[in-house]
N, C-alpha and C positions, 0 to 999 in steps of 0.2 A: 184414283186417288189411296192413299195411304190407310189401312183397315191394322185393326188390333182388338186387344182383347177388350171386353166391353165390359162394366159393372152392372149387375142387376140390382134394381131398386125399384119398388112399386111405389113407392110413396106419390102421392098426384100434387104436382105444386100448381100455387097459382101462376096465371097465362103470365105478369109482369116478370114474376119472377125465372120463369122456366125460359123467357127469351132474355134477361140480362143475361143468364147462364150461357146459351147460347151464344150470344153477341161475344162475351168474356172467350167461351171454347173458341171461337172462331177467329178472333183477335188474335189468342195464342199460339193456335196453328199457323197463322198466317203471318206472323212473327219469324218463326221457325223455317215456314219454307221461303222467306223474304231473304233471310240471311243465308242461305243457300245458293242463292242465286247475284245477290245485290252486288256480292265482292269481288265477280270476275272483271268488268270493266273497271275496276279503282285498282286493279293488279300492276298496270304500270304506274301509275301516281306513287303507291305503295312503294313499290320497289325505288323511286327516282327518290322517294323519303328515307326510305330505312335502308335500302341496299338490300344485299343478300343473293342477286342474281336470280336464275329460274329456280333453282332447286327452294329456295326462299319461298318465292311467290306460290310454287306449287304445295307447299305446307301450310300457306296462310289459307287454303282451298281444304286439304285434306286434313288437317288439324280439327277442323269439324265436322268433316264428313264422315273420316275413320269413327270419331270419337261416339258420334252419333249411331254410325251404322254397330257398332260392336255394343254398345250399353242398349241399345233396342231391345235385343234378345231378352233380358230382365226386365226392363222397366214396368212393363205390364204388371207383372209381379208386386213389383215395389209399390207401384198405385193400388194394388188390391191392398194389400199390406195395413197401409197406412189412408187408405180412403182417397180418393180421386182427386177432390177438392183440396185436402192437404197438400196433395203431389202436384198440383197445378201450382198453389199458391208458390212453394218452394222451389219448382222449376221454373216459373218466371221470375220471381225475385233474382233467383240464381244467375238468369240469363240476363236480363238488364242489367246488374251488377257486372257478369263479365261484357257486357257492352261498351261500360264506361271504361273499362279497362283497357279494352282493344281501341277506343279512341283514344285513349290518353298514353297510350302503348310508346315509351322513348327510344325502344328497337324492335328489330325484326322479333328475336326471340321472346321478348314480354308479350308481342301480339300473337305470337304462334299460340305459346301460352295459354292466353285469354279466349283465343279463338278453340281449343279443347274443350275448355271449360263450358265455353258457349256451346258445342257440341253434345255434350253430357248433361245439360240443363234441355237441351232440345227434345234428346232421348227422354228424360222425363216429361216433358210437357204433351209430347206427341197420343202415349196410350191415355195418359189423363183426361185430356182435351174430350178427346172422343168418350171416354168414361163419363164425362160430367156432361155429355148430349145424350148419351143413355139415360142418365138419371132424370134429367129432366124433363124429359119425355116419354113415359110409361107407354102412351099410346100407339101402337104400332105405325098408324098413317102420319101422324103428326112427327112421329121420330124419324121416318122416311125423309121427310120435307124437311125436316132438321139436318139430316144428317148430308142431305144433298148441297145445303148453304153451308155447313160446316167444309165441305170438300170444295166448292165453289171460291168459299174463300183462300183456299191455299192455290187454287186456279188462277187467280186473278193476283195474289202476290208473287208467283211465281213468272207471272204475265209483266208485272211492273218492277222486277228486281232489275232487270239488265238498264232499264229506263231510268229508275227511280239512281240507282247508282251513277250510271253517267249524270244526268243533274247536278245530285249533290257532289260530287267528285269536280265538277266544273263551277258550279255556283255556289261552294261553300269549300270543299276540301275533303280527302279520302277519308278524312277520321269523322265525317258527318254521317257516312254509310251506317257508322255504329251509333254514335248520339242520337240519331232519328228514334232507336229504340227506346230510350230512357221514357219519354212521354207516354209513347206507346205499349210501355211494359207497365208503368203507372197506371193507364187506364185498365189495361184489364185486370190489376190485382184490383182496384175499386170497385170494379164489376163484381168479382168473385167475394167480395163482402157479402153481397147480396143473394150468392148462392147458398143453398143450404148443406150443411155441412155433410159428405158421405162416411156411409158405412165403411168399417173395416172388413175385408175378409180374411181368414190365414191363407198365405199364397206361398210353397217353398221358394227361396233362390238357389240357386246352382252357383254358389260362387267359385268354386274351383272351374269349372266347365267355363263362368264368365272371365275370369280371369285370365286364362289359356287362352281363348278365344281374342281378348283385347291385344294380350303380348304377338300374336300369330299374325294379326293385322298390320299392327304398328310396323312389327319388325319386316315384313314382306313391303310396304310402302316405303320404309326406308331403305330397303334392299335396292329397287328399283331408281329411288331417285336421287339416293347418294352415290350408290355405285363402287368402283374399285376397291378395295382390302376392305373399307367399313362395309360397305355392299355385302361384301361376301359372309362377313361376321354376323352383317344381322338376317342373311338368307339363314345363315346355320340357326339362327336364334328363332327365326320363322320355323322350320323344319322342326325343330323340337318340341314349341311349343306345339305346332300342329298333331305331331304325333302325341304327346300329351292329351293334349284332346281329345283326339281318338279315342285314347285309352279309357280315359275319364267319364267321357259320356254315357257307353254304354253300362257303366256301374253305378251312374244314380240315377236315384229313386226318382227326381224331376229334373231332368237334364232341358238346359236352356236349348238346345237341339235335339230331339229324339232322331236318331241315325238311320232310325225303322221308317222313319216318314220316306225316305228317300229309295226303300224299296219298290215304293210305287213309281211305275215309269212315268207315270202324268205329273208327279210332284217334281222329278228328276229334271224332266224336260223343260215344265214351268218354271221353274227356278231359272235353270241355264238361259231361256228366252229373256226371263227379267233381266239376267245380267248383262246380256247383250244388249238390249234395249238401253240400259242404262249406261254402258260402254259410249255407244252411238250419243247419246243426249249430252252426257256430263263431259263426254272427251270434245265434242265439235265445240259448246260453250264456251269451254274455257279457250279452245286453240284459236278459235274466232273473233273472242273478246280482245286477245294478244295481237292477234293478225291487223284488223282493223287499225291498230293503233301505233303497234310498232312497225309493222310493213308498209300499211297506205298511210301510215299518217294522221289520220284521222284522230277526234277528240274521243274523251269518252262518253261523251252525251250522243256524236252523231252514233258509236258503236251501239250503246245502247237501244238508239231507234232502230238500227239495222234491225235486231233481235225484235223487234214487237209485232210484225206482223206473223211471224212464226209462233210467238207466244201465244199472242191473243186469240188462237184458232185452237190450242190445245184445249182449253175447258168445254167449247163446243164441242170439239171431236171426241174427249172421254163421254159426253152424253150421248152422242150418237154411237158411239161404240157398245156403248151398254146395252142400248136399243137393239143393236146389231147381234148382241151375244142372245140377248134373251129370244130373239125371232129363228135365228140360224145353227146356236150352238157357239162354243167360245172359240171352235177351232180355226173355220172361215177370217174373223177377225182377225184373228193373231196371225195366221199365213199371210194376210193382207197388208197389215200394219209392217210385220217384218221385213218382207218384202219390199212394200214403199220405202221403209226408211232406208234399206240397204239399196235401192235404187240413188234415193236422195245423197247418200254418202259418195256414190260414184258419179254423179252428178256434181260434186264441190270438187271433184278431182281438177276439173280445169278451172278452177279461181284460182288467178295468181295476181302480184301486188299491181295491174292495171285494170282488175273487174271491176266494173263501176258497181257501187254500194248498193244501188237498187235492184241491181242483178242480181246479188250476193243474197242480198234478203229473201227476193223470190227463190234461189236454187235452196235455200234454207228451209223453208217450206214443206219440201216433201217430206225431209226427214222427222222433222216434226210432228206432222201429223201421222206418220208412219210410228212412232212411237207414243203418239198419244191414242191411236188407234187399239195396238195393241196391248195396253197397259190394261184397262177393265177386264177384257176378256180372259186374260192371264190371271188376274185374282179370282176370276168366278170358277175359273177351270181348279184350281189349288182349291177353295173352297168345297167343289164338289168332289175333289178327291180324296176328302178328309172328313172323318167323322164329325157330327158339329159338335162336341164337346172337346174338340182340337181346334176349330178355324181361328180361335185369335193366335194360337200358339203357330198353326201354319201362316198365317199373314205377316206373323211378327218375323218368321222363318225369310219369308220371301221378300218382305221389306228391307229386312237388314242387309240379306246377299243383293240386292237391288243398290244400295248405299254403298255397299264395299265395291261393288264393281266400277258404280261411279267415282269412288276417292281413286281407285287402283288406273282407272281411266286417264285418271286427269297426271298422274304421276308416271305413267306411261307415254301420254301424249308430250308430257313437258321432256321427257327426256329425248325423244325423238325430233324436235322443233331446235333443241339447244345448240346444236352443232350445223345445224343449215334448216331455215325456218320452214320454207315454201315443201321443200322435196321431204324432212319430218312430218310435215302439215299431210303430205299426200298417202305417207305411207300409215300414217294412224287411220287417215279415211277407208284404205285398205282394208286395214287391218281388222277396223269395226264391221265393213261391210260384210268381209270373209265371216266375221262371227254372226251376224245376222243369218245370212243364206244359211248356215251350217244349223242353226239353231230352228231356222225356218224349214229347213229338210226333215228335223227332227219331229216338229210340230204335227207337219203333212202325215208323220207314221202315226198320230194319237187317234184311239178311237173310244168310242164308248159316251156316255153321257156326259161326262166332263169333258170329253172333247167335241162333240156334234150332236146337235138335236135334230139336224136336217134330216 
């Protein structure tokens, strides 16, 4: 479950107002989570309608993911500065408008641009939605249950994303996956009217750091996806921007990424492990969404249904993982999760054009369960490794790193399958398994309360 900076507020709200605020926050979080997964099974239909080839389809996914990831570093501060309720309203309104533009897009560049705006809006909605929950439930016990409900909303949206994308693409059109956001966004805004206005808090923004981070990520993705001379030029820009970022951040009073965090071994290993998990999950969902339709000739709905068993188990596994981490410490479920996800990727190496869909659905489960098992203890280990006053910042860094890794995995998997789908898919799966085994080995060497309480 994503975590970010929480906005303190001690006012006790009427129960009906608290409930409406929670529903608004949950709906907003579900919307931005849904849009991270709903688009994958619609990619072949988008490509058939708008053209653009594999690189264009990669950008449809990555324009959203990378904008979301890059801005997540500072949107918590933005939410604090203007108040969570205002930030949430701005984010949902912008997300809804961008969704309408996506649905009306006449060509691929217009769609990609609107997807980037969706990502910007999503980065604003995420911290603001959780801050609204914190504001609505000052009582710790009730707040714990409310945050659990908020997280469950994201898990349900993630599970329903591929199925909803397939159903809308078949029953309506690929544009329907974006138009469905309009009534949902309107409901979230209507519910927000009942929520009290949030207090504003002074919160510094690191604009130079944020800008250089965005340039670095975008240029790096461009280099991987486009390749050739243009890709080399983009890679040079990425290196220059990354160097500027590393030079700027230690000189900022309030950097978006305090580089000193990474002096702690636990922080470094947890971020690396979180990125490996995201490479596995995002890469598999992207490449198998195309595999089912382009290689096996299945429909978009069929592709979405194949993902349903693995997606449906993610929420349950997240809850179980949290309990295991509380009892045994973070290291054990982290290790088991990474090992299980790596095993799942290796099992998927045997999938080919003739593999029955039911068998593929079963083979996808270990990877998904491993990822779901690893994420909550990764977050717990990150929280234990930093002072309490830096918990929100550390969680933002972890979630941003995971989103970045997910976006780059789509870029890499897309490049690998472009010249030979099955061979490229297997190579991508092998790379993902190797990364998980590497970070699993690093996780095994962790010690102390943040790693193991056994």
